[in-house]
A tleap script that builds the chain and sets N, CA, C and O, in Angstrom:
source leaprc.protein.ff14SB
mol = sequence {
  NMET ARG ASP GLY LEU ALA ASP LEU ASP ILE
  GLU MET ALA VAL GLN PRO GLU HIE ARG LEU
  PRO MET LEU ASN ALA VAL ARG LEU PRO ALA
  GLY ALA LYS ASP ALA GLY ILE HIE ARG ARG
  LEU LEU ASP LYS PHE ASN LEU GLU VAL GLY
  PRO GLY LEU GLY PRO LEU LYS GLY LYS ILE
  TRP ARG ILE GLY LEU VAL GLY SER GLY ALA
  ARG SER LYS PRO VAL LEU PHE SER VAL SER
  ALA PRO GLU GLN THR PHE CYS ASP GLY GLN
  VAL GLN CYS ARG SER GLN CSER
}
set mol.1.N position { -5.053 -5.979 -12.643 }
set mol.1.CA position { -5.254 -6.784 -11.454 }
set mol.1.C position { -4.066 -7.713 -11.263 }
set mol.1.O position { -3.476 -7.762 -10.184 }
set mol.2.N position { -3.722 -8.437 -12.293 }
set mol.2.CA position { -2.639 -9.424 -12.168 }
set mol.2.C position { -1.302 -8.767 -11.872 }
set mol.2.O position { -0.528 -9.274 -11.060 }
set mol.3.N position { -1.023 -7.646 -12.521 }
set mol.3.CA position { 0.247 -6.947 -12.270 }
set mol.3.C position { 0.307 -6.420 -10.839 }
set mol.3.O position { 1.336 -6.537 -10.173 }
set mol.4.N position { -0.786 -5.845 -10.372 }
set mol.4.CA position { -0.825 -5.316 -9.012 }
set mol.4.C position { -0.658 -6.411 -7.976 }
set mol.4.O position { 0.046 -6.223 -6.985 }
set mol.5.N position { -1.296 -7.549 -8.192 }
set mol.5.CA position { -1.150 -8.668 -7.261 }
set mol.5.C position { 0.264 -9.244 -7.316 }
set mol.5.O position { 0.814 -9.646 -6.291 }
set mol.6.N position { 0.846 -9.285 -8.503 }
set mol.6.CA position { 2.223 -9.781 -8.635 }
set mol.6.C position { 3.184 -8.886 -7.857 }
set mol.6.O position { 4.158 -9.374 -7.284 }
set mol.7.N position { 2.918 -7.577 -7.831 }
set mol.7.CA position { 3.751 -6.659 -7.054 }
set mol.7.C position { 3.698 -6.959 -5.563 }
set mol.7.O position { 4.611 -6.592 -4.823 }
set mol.8.N position { 2.629 -7.629 -5.113 }
set mol.8.CA position { 2.486 -8.023 -3.707 }
set mol.8.C position { 2.989 -9.442 -3.472 }
set mol.8.O position { 2.804 -10.005 -2.393 }
set mol.9.N position { 3.624 -10.015 -4.488 }
set mol.9.CA position { 4.080 -11.411 -4.440 }
set mol.9.C position { 2.912 -12.383 -4.299 }
set mol.9.O position { 3.053 -13.449 -3.699 }
set mol.10.N position { 1.770 -12.014 -4.848 }
set mol.10.CA position { 0.609 -12.906 -4.887 }
set mol.10.C position { 0.573 -13.517 -6.277 }
set mol.10.O position { 0.463 -12.813 -7.281 }
set mol.11.N position { 0.668 -14.826 -6.316 }
set mol.11.CA position { 0.745 -15.544 -7.590 }
set mol.11.C position { -0.629 -16.026 -8.035 }
set mol.11.O position { -1.495 -16.327 -7.214 }
set mol.12.N position { -0.806 -16.091 -9.328 }
set mol.12.CA position { -2.023 -16.673 -9.887 }
set mol.12.C position { -1.991 -18.177 -9.618 }
set mol.12.O position { -0.927 -18.797 -9.637 }
set mol.13.N position { -3.150 -18.748 -9.372 }
set mol.13.CA position { -3.241 -20.170 -9.051 }
set mol.13.C position { -3.483 -21.039 -10.284 }
set mol.13.O position { -3.454 -22.267 -10.196 }
set mol.14.N position { -3.720 -20.412 -11.419 }
set mol.14.CA position { -4.075 -21.136 -12.636 }
set mol.14.C position { -3.093 -20.759 -13.741 }
set mol.14.O position { -2.701 -19.599 -13.867 }
set mol.15.N position { -2.704 -21.737 -14.527 }
set mol.15.CA position { -1.800 -21.492 -15.657 }
set mol.15.C position { -2.478 -20.561 -16.668 }
set mol.15.O position { -3.699 -20.605 -16.821 }
set mol.16.N position { -1.700 -19.718 -17.360 }
set mol.16.CA position { -2.279 -18.716 -18.269 }
set mol.16.C position { -3.281 -19.279 -19.281 }
set mol.16.O position { -4.292 -18.637 -19.566 }
set mol.17.N position { -3.022 -20.428 -19.808 }
set mol.17.CA position { -3.912 -20.977 -20.844 }
set mol.17.C position { -5.277 -21.428 -20.293 }
set mol.17.O position { -6.187 -21.716 -21.071 }
set mol.18.N position { -5.424 -21.491 -18.969 }
set mol.18.CA position { -6.684 -21.919 -18.361 }
set mol.18.C position { -7.390 -20.795 -17.603 }
set mol.18.O position { -8.419 -21.035 -16.970 }
set mol.19.N position { -6.861 -19.586 -17.657 }
set mol.19.CA position { -7.443 -18.465 -16.917 }
set mol.19.C position { -8.660 -17.883 -17.631 }
set mol.19.O position { -8.762 -17.916 -18.857 }
set mol.20.N position { -9.566 -17.356 -16.836 }
set mol.20.CA position { -10.720 -16.627 -17.342 }
set mol.20.C position { -10.504 -15.153 -17.038 }
set mol.20.O position { -10.054 -14.822 -15.940 }
set mol.21.N position { -10.808 -14.252 -17.974 }
set mol.21.CA position { -10.572 -12.829 -17.716 }
set mol.21.C position { -11.418 -12.277 -16.569 }
set mol.21.O position { -11.021 -11.304 -15.929 }
set mol.22.N position { -12.571 -12.880 -16.300 }
set mol.22.CA position { -13.455 -12.347 -15.269 }
set mol.22.C position { -13.275 -13.000 -13.909 }
set mol.22.O position { -13.921 -12.585 -12.946 }
set mol.23.N position { -12.417 -14.011 -13.798 }
set mol.23.CA position { -12.202 -14.674 -12.521 }
set mol.23.C position { -10.706 -14.900 -12.311 }
set mol.23.O position { -10.038 -15.539 -13.123 }
set mol.24.N position { -10.202 -14.366 -11.212 }
set mol.24.CA position { -8.784 -14.496 -10.898 }
set mol.24.C position { -8.630 -15.367 -9.660 }
set mol.24.O position { -9.016 -14.971 -8.560 }
set mol.25.N position { -8.070 -16.544 -9.843 }
set mol.25.CA position { -7.775 -17.419 -8.712 }
set mol.25.C position { -6.324 -17.157 -8.320 }
set mol.25.O position { -5.414 -17.338 -9.129 }
set mol.26.N position { -6.112 -16.732 -7.076 }
set mol.26.CA position { -4.771 -16.364 -6.617 }
set mol.26.C position { -4.394 -17.174 -5.390 }
set mol.26.O position { -5.240 -17.508 -4.561 }
set mol.27.N position { -3.109 -17.484 -5.290 }
set mol.27.CA position { -2.595 -18.195 -4.118 }
set mol.27.C position { -2.378 -17.188 -2.999 }
set mol.27.O position { -1.925 -16.068 -3.239 }
set mol.28.N position { -2.701 -17.590 -1.784 }
set mol.28.CA position { -2.430 -16.723 -0.643 }
set mol.28.C position { -0.935 -16.695 -0.374 }
set mol.28.O position { -0.260 -17.707 -0.561 }
set mol.29.N position { -0.406 -15.564 0.060 }
set mol.29.CA position { 1.020 -15.492 0.383 }
set mol.29.C position { 1.372 -16.422 1.549 }
set mol.29.O position { 0.525 -16.744 2.383 }
set mol.30.N position { 2.618 -16.838 1.589 }
set mol.30.CA position { 3.090 -17.678 2.688 }
set mol.30.C position { 2.825 -16.978 4.014 }
set mol.30.O position { 3.091 -15.784 4.155 }
set mol.31.N position { 2.309 -17.708 4.969 }
set mol.31.CA position { 2.044 -17.155 6.290 }
set mol.31.C position { 0.691 -16.491 6.437 }
set mol.31.O position { 0.318 -16.087 7.538 }
set mol.32.N position { -0.055 -16.369 5.339 }
set mol.32.CA position { -1.365 -15.725 5.409 }
set mol.32.C position { -2.379 -16.659 6.052 }
set mol.32.O position { -2.447 -17.842 5.720 }
set mol.33.N position { -3.158 -16.120 6.965 }
set mol.33.CA position { -4.251 -16.850 7.603 }
set mol.33.C position { -5.538 -16.409 6.921 }
set mol.33.O position { -6.043 -15.313 7.166 }
set mol.34.N position { -6.058 -17.273 6.069 }
set mol.34.CA position { -7.185 -16.931 5.212 }
set mol.34.C position { -8.342 -16.306 5.978 }
set mol.34.O position { -8.808 -15.233 5.596 }
set mol.35.N position { -8.816 -16.930 7.031 }
set mol.35.CA position { -9.999 -16.443 7.743 }
set mol.35.C position { -9.781 -15.043 8.317 }
set mol.35.O position { -10.662 -14.190 8.211 }
set mol.36.N position { -8.625 -14.799 8.919 }
set mol.36.CA position { -8.352 -13.489 9.516 }
set mol.36.C position { -8.274 -12.391 8.474 }
set mol.36.O position { -8.834 -11.311 8.665 }
set mol.37.N position { -7.592 -12.652 7.384 }
set mol.37.CA position { -7.452 -11.635 6.336 }
set mol.37.C position { -8.790 -11.418 5.643 }
set mol.37.O position { -9.177 -10.284 5.361 }
set mol.38.N position { -9.490 -12.510 5.372 }
set mol.38.CA position { -10.799 -12.419 4.726 }
set mol.38.C position { -11.734 -11.552 5.568 }
set mol.38.O position { -12.428 -10.694 5.024 }
set mol.39.N position { -11.763 -11.759 6.875 }
set mol.39.CA position { -12.614 -10.989 7.787 }
set mol.39.C position { -12.210 -9.521 7.804 }
set mol.39.O position { -13.075 -8.645 7.795 }
set mol.40.N position { -10.899 -9.236 7.828 }
set mol.40.CA position { -10.437 -7.839 7.843 }
set mol.40.C position { -10.800 -7.118 6.553 }
set mol.40.O position { -11.179 -5.947 6.584 }
set mol.41.N position { -10.688 -7.807 5.414 }
set mol.41.CA position { -11.064 -7.192 4.140 }
set mol.41.C position { -12.545 -6.827 4.143 }
set mol.41.O position { -12.934 -5.764 3.658 }
set mol.42.N position { -13.353 -7.704 4.687 }
set mol.42.CA position { -14.790 -7.457 4.732 }
set mol.42.C position { -15.125 -6.352 5.732 }
set mol.42.O position { -15.897 -5.448 5.412 }
set mol.43.N position { -14.564 -6.410 6.921 }
set mol.43.CA position { -14.875 -5.423 7.961 }
set mol.43.C position { -14.316 -4.035 7.653 }
set mol.43.O position { -15.015 -3.032 7.801 }
set mol.44.N position { -13.074 -3.982 7.232 }
set mol.44.CA position { -12.403 -2.691 7.049 }
set mol.44.C position { -12.686 -2.047 5.688 }
set mol.44.O position { -12.782 -0.824 5.585 }
set mol.45.N position { -12.819 -2.880 4.640 }
set mol.45.CA position { -12.940 -2.334 3.279 }
set mol.45.C position { -14.253 -2.696 2.577 }
set mol.45.O position { -14.495 -2.263 1.450 }
set mol.46.N position { -15.104 -3.491 3.246 }
set mol.46.CA position { -16.332 -3.971 2.626 }
set mol.46.C position { -16.021 -4.680 1.306 }
set mol.46.O position { -16.761 -4.553 0.330 }
set mol.47.N position { -14.931 -5.415 1.293 }
set mol.47.CA position { -14.479 -6.147 0.113 }
set mol.47.C position { -14.553 -7.639 0.410 }
set mol.47.O position { -13.933 -8.134 1.351 }
set mol.48.N position { -15.315 -8.335 -0.402 }
set mol.48.CA position { -15.439 -9.774 -0.203 }
set mol.48.C position { -14.771 -10.503 -1.354 }
set mol.48.O position { -15.050 -10.235 -2.523 }
set mol.49.N position { -13.893 -11.421 -1.014 }
set mol.49.CA position { -13.259 -12.291 -1.999 }
set mol.49.C position { -13.771 -13.698 -1.754 }
set mol.49.O position { -14.072 -14.077 -0.623 }
set mol.50.N position { -13.864 -14.465 -2.829 }
set mol.50.CA position { -14.331 -15.838 -2.694 }
set mol.50.C position { -13.217 -16.722 -2.177 }
set mol.50.O position { -12.100 -16.674 -2.690 }
set mol.51.N position { -13.503 -17.526 -1.171 }
set mol.51.CA position { -12.467 -18.425 -0.652 }
set mol.51.C position { -12.266 -19.611 -1.589 }
set mol.51.O position { -13.081 -19.865 -2.476 }
set mol.52.N position { -11.185 -20.321 -1.380 }
set mol.52.CA position { -10.979 -21.566 -2.106 }
set mol.52.C position { -11.987 -22.599 -1.637 }
set mol.52.O position { -12.462 -22.540 -0.503 }
set mol.53.N position { -12.310 -23.530 -2.493 }
set mol.53.CA position { -13.271 -24.576 -2.170 }
set mol.53.C position { -12.580 -25.934 -2.147 }
set mol.53.O position { -11.570 -26.135 -2.822 }
set mol.54.N position { -13.120 -26.852 -1.378 }
set mol.54.CA position { -12.574 -28.213 -1.325 }
set mol.54.C position { -11.125 -28.210 -0.893 }
set mol.54.O position { -10.777 -27.598 0.116 }
set mol.55.N position { -10.261 -28.901 -1.661 }
set mol.55.CA position { -8.847 -28.991 -1.268 }
set mol.55.C position { -8.097 -27.658 -1.363 }
set mol.55.O position { -6.976 -27.545 -0.866 }
set mol.56.N position { -8.703 -26.655 -1.994 }
set mol.56.CA position { -8.061 -25.336 -2.108 }
set mol.56.C position { -8.494 -24.370 -1.004 }
set mol.56.O position { -8.061 -23.218 -0.980 }
set mol.57.N position { -9.348 -24.838 -0.090 }
set mol.57.CA position { -9.802 -24.000 1.018 }
set mol.57.C position { -8.597 -23.548 1.848 }
set mol.57.O position { -7.773 -24.365 2.259 }
set mol.58.N position { -8.508 -22.238 2.090 }
set mol.58.CA position { -7.407 -21.681 2.868 }
set mol.58.C position { -6.123 -21.501 2.080 }
set mol.58.O position { -5.117 -21.048 2.626 }
set mol.59.N position { -6.148 -21.855 0.789 }
set mol.59.CA position { -4.939 -21.760 -0.037 }
set mol.59.C position { -5.066 -20.730 -1.150 }
set mol.59.O position { -4.069 -20.144 -1.572 }
set mol.60.N position { -6.292 -20.504 -1.631 }
set mol.60.CA position { -6.492 -19.537 -2.711 }
set mol.60.C position { -7.675 -18.638 -2.400 }
set mol.60.O position { -8.480 -18.918 -1.513 }
set mol.61.N position { -7.757 -17.551 -3.153 }
set mol.61.CA position { -8.936 -16.699 -3.208 }
set mol.61.C position { -9.396 -16.643 -4.648 }
set mol.61.O position { -8.610 -16.832 -5.576 }
set mol.62.N position { -10.676 -16.383 -4.820 }
set mol.62.CA position { -11.249 -16.159 -6.144 }
set mol.62.C position { -11.733 -14.714 -6.182 }
set mol.62.O position { -12.584 -14.316 -5.387 }
set mol.63.N position { -11.190 -13.937 -7.103 }
set mol.63.CA position { -11.530 -12.521 -7.217 }
set mol.63.C position { -12.214 -12.314 -8.560 }
set mol.63.O position { -11.608 -12.498 -9.615 }
set mol.64.N position { -13.490 -11.927 -8.507 }
set mol.64.CA position { -14.255 -11.733 -9.728 }
set mol.64.C position { -14.182 -10.306 -10.231 }
set mol.64.O position { -14.187 -9.352 -9.452 }
set mol.65.N position { -14.114 -10.178 -11.531 }
set mol.65.CA position { -14.115 -8.869 -12.190 }
set mol.65.C position { -15.192 -8.889 -13.263 }
set mol.65.O position { -14.933 -9.254 -14.409 }
set mol.66.N position { -16.392 -8.497 -12.885 }
set mol.66.CA position { -17.498 -8.483 -13.836 }
set mol.66.C position { -18.256 -7.168 -13.717 }
set mol.66.O position { -18.218 -6.512 -12.676 }
set mol.67.N position { -18.929 -6.796 -14.764 }
set mol.67.CA position { -19.726 -5.578 -14.767 }
set mol.67.C position { -18.919 -4.351 -14.381 }
set mol.67.O position { -17.789 -4.171 -14.833 }
set mol.68.N position { -19.511 -3.504 -13.539 }
set mol.68.CA position { -18.817 -2.273 -13.133 }
set mol.68.C position { -17.595 -2.575 -12.262 }
set mol.68.O position { -16.722 -1.719 -12.121 }
set mol.69.N position { -17.516 -3.773 -11.676 }
set mol.69.CA position { -16.350 -4.173 -10.888 }
set mol.69.C position { -15.104 -4.398 -11.717 }
set mol.69.O position { -14.009 -4.543 -11.173 }
set mol.70.N position { -15.264 -4.428 -13.040 }
set mol.70.CA position { -14.120 -4.640 -13.919 }
set mol.70.C position { -13.504 -3.320 -14.388 }
set mol.70.O position { -12.587 -3.326 -15.210 }
set mol.71.N position { -13.990 -2.206 -13.883 }
set mol.71.CA position { -13.429 -0.900 -14.251 }
set mol.71.C position { -12.198 -0.594 -13.403 }
set mol.71.O position { -11.952 -1.242 -12.385 }
set mol.72.N position { -11.447 0.382 -13.831 }
set mol.72.CA position { -10.158 0.690 -13.193 }
set mol.72.C position { -10.251 0.920 -11.690 }
set mol.72.O position { -9.477 0.331 -10.935 }
set mol.73.N position { -11.163 1.749 -11.242 }
set mol.73.CA position { -11.230 2.107 -9.822 }
set mol.73.C position { -11.478 0.886 -8.929 }
set mol.73.O position { -10.748 0.703 -7.955 }
set mol.74.N position { -12.479 0.043 -9.220 }
set mol.74.CA position { -12.671 -1.142 -8.369 }
set mol.74.C position { -11.503 -2.131 -8.436 }
set mol.74.O position { -11.190 -2.789 -7.444 }
set mol.75.N position { -10.867 -2.235 -9.592 }
set mol.75.CA position { -9.727 -3.145 -9.710 }
set mol.75.C position { -8.571 -2.650 -8.852 }
set mol.75.O position { -7.950 -3.433 -8.133 }
set mol.76.N position { -8.279 -1.360 -8.923 }
set mol.76.CA position { -7.205 -0.795 -8.096 }
set mol.76.C position { -7.531 -0.952 -6.610 }
set mol.76.O position { -6.642 -1.247 -5.811 }
set mol.77.N position { -8.777 -0.762 -6.240 }
set mol.77.CA position { -9.204 -0.944 -4.849 }
set mol.77.C position { -9.017 -2.403 -4.425 }
set mol.77.O position { -8.599 -2.677 -3.300 }
set mol.78.N position { -9.328 -3.338 -5.332 }
set mol.78.CA position { -9.207 -4.766 -5.025 }
set mol.78.C position { -7.767 -5.209 -4.839 }
set mol.78.O position { -7.509 -6.266 -4.262 }
set mol.79.N position { -6.836 -4.415 -5.319 }
set mol.79.CA position { -5.417 -4.696 -5.100 }
set mol.79.C position { -4.910 -3.953 -3.865 }
set mol.79.O position { -4.130 -4.505 -3.090 }
set mol.80.N position { -5.347 -2.706 -3.674 }
set mol.80.CA position { -4.814 -1.922 -2.560 }
set mol.80.C position { -5.332 -2.397 -1.204 }
set mol.80.O position { -4.607 -2.310 -0.213 }
set mol.81.N position { -6.555 -2.891 -1.137 }
set mol.81.CA position { -7.093 -3.354 0.151 }
set mol.81.C position { -6.301 -4.546 0.699 }
set mol.81.O position { -5.925 -4.522 1.871 }
set mol.82.N position { -6.030 -5.590 -0.100 }
set mol.82.CA position { -5.193 -6.669 0.434 }
set mol.82.C position { -3.791 -6.184 0.799 }
set mol.82.O position { -3.214 -6.635 1.789 }
set mol.83.N position { -3.242 -5.266 -0.001 }
set mol.83.CA position { -1.903 -4.751 0.315 }
set mol.83.C position { -1.904 -4.096 1.690 }
set mol.83.O position { -1.006 -4.347 2.493 }
set mol.84.N position { -2.896 -3.264 1.968 }
set mol.84.CA position { -2.972 -2.602 3.271 }
set mol.84.C position { -3.193 -3.609 4.390 }
set mol.84.O position { -2.648 -3.456 5.483 }
set mol.85.N position { -3.983 -4.629 4.123 }
set mol.85.CA position { -4.253 -5.656 5.127 }
set mol.85.C position { -2.998 -6.457 5.422 }
set mol.85.O position { -2.695 -6.720 6.586 }
set mol.86.N position { -2.265 -6.847 4.393 }
set mol.86.CA position { -1.034 -7.609 4.606 }
set mol.86.C position { -0.011 -6.764 5.346 }
set mol.86.O position { 0.674 -7.266 6.236 }
set mol.87.N position { 0.105 -5.495 4.995 }
set mol.87.CA position { 1.103 -4.623 5.601 }
set mol.87.C position { 0.715 -4.169 7.007 }
set mol.87.O position { 1.523 -3.556 7.704 }
set mol.88.N position { -0.507 -4.464 7.424 }
set mol.88.CA position { -0.941 -4.164 8.792 }
set mol.88.C position { -0.433 -5.195 9.789 }
set mol.88.O position { -0.807 -5.158 10.961 }
set mol.89.N position { 0.411 -6.110 9.341 }
set mol.89.CA position { 0.977 -7.074 10.266 }
set mol.89.C position { 0.518 -8.496 10.075 }
set mol.89.O position { 1.024 -9.395 10.747 }
set mol.90.N position { -0.424 -8.734 9.183 }
set mol.90.CA position { -0.896 -10.088 8.940 }
set mol.90.C position { 0.169 -10.937 8.251 }
set mol.90.O position { 0.386 -12.095 8.609 }
set mol.91.N position { 0.824 -10.345 7.262 }
set mol.91.CA position { 1.798 -11.051 6.440 }
set mol.91.C position { 2.922 -10.071 6.123 }
set mol.91.O position { 2.670 -8.878 5.953 }
set mol.92.N position { 4.146 -10.556 6.043 }
set mol.92.CA position { 5.260 -9.696 5.631 }
set mol.92.C position { 4.995 -9.196 4.215 }
set mol.92.O position { 4.689 -9.990 3.325 }
set mol.93.N position { 5.108 -7.902 4.003 }
set mol.93.CA position { 4.900 -7.376 2.660 }
set mol.93.C position { 6.166 -6.669 2.197 }
set mol.93.O position { 7.044 -6.351 2.999 }
set mol.94.N position { 6.246 -6.432 0.918 }
set mol.94.CA position { 7.462 -5.842 0.334 }
set mol.94.C position { 7.834 -4.520 0.982 }
set mol.94.O position { 9.014 -4.243 1.197 }
set mol.95.N position { 6.849 -3.711 1.290 }
set mol.95.CA position { 7.170 -2.391 1.850 }
set mol.95.C position { 7.789 -2.491 3.237 }
set mol.95.O position { 8.349 -1.517 3.740 }
set mol.96.N position { 7.688 -3.683 3.869 }
set mol.96.CA position { 8.319 -3.886 5.175 }
set mol.96.C position { 9.676 -4.576 5.053 }
set mol.96.O position { 10.440 -4.632 6.016 }
set mol.97.N position { 9.969 -5.100 3.863 }
set mol.97.CA position { 11.206 -5.879 3.676 }
set mol.97.C position { 12.427 -4.986 3.745 }
set mol.97.O position { 13.552 -5.467 3.609 }
savepdb mol mol.pdb
quit
C-alpha cells in the first residue's frame, strides 16, 4: 500500500514510528479537492476512504486495511482507484507529467 501510494506522490501523514499497520493516514496531493475525489472514488469504484477529521479535514485520508481488505487484491485496488481518479483530470499525476 505505502509503496503504491508513494509512486503516486502520495505521502504518509504520520511518522514511521507512530504508524499502525492497519490504518494508513495519507496526505492528499497538492491541488486535490477532497470532496470531489472522495465522491468519484465512491461512485465509480465503490471505494470509501475515511476523510481527515478536525484540523486535518480536507488534508488527509484514512485508509484501513483490516480483515479480507488487507489481502493483495483489495490493497492493489485501493491504490489503483485513486490513481485512475487523479489521472482523470482531478490532479496532475505522474503518467501525465
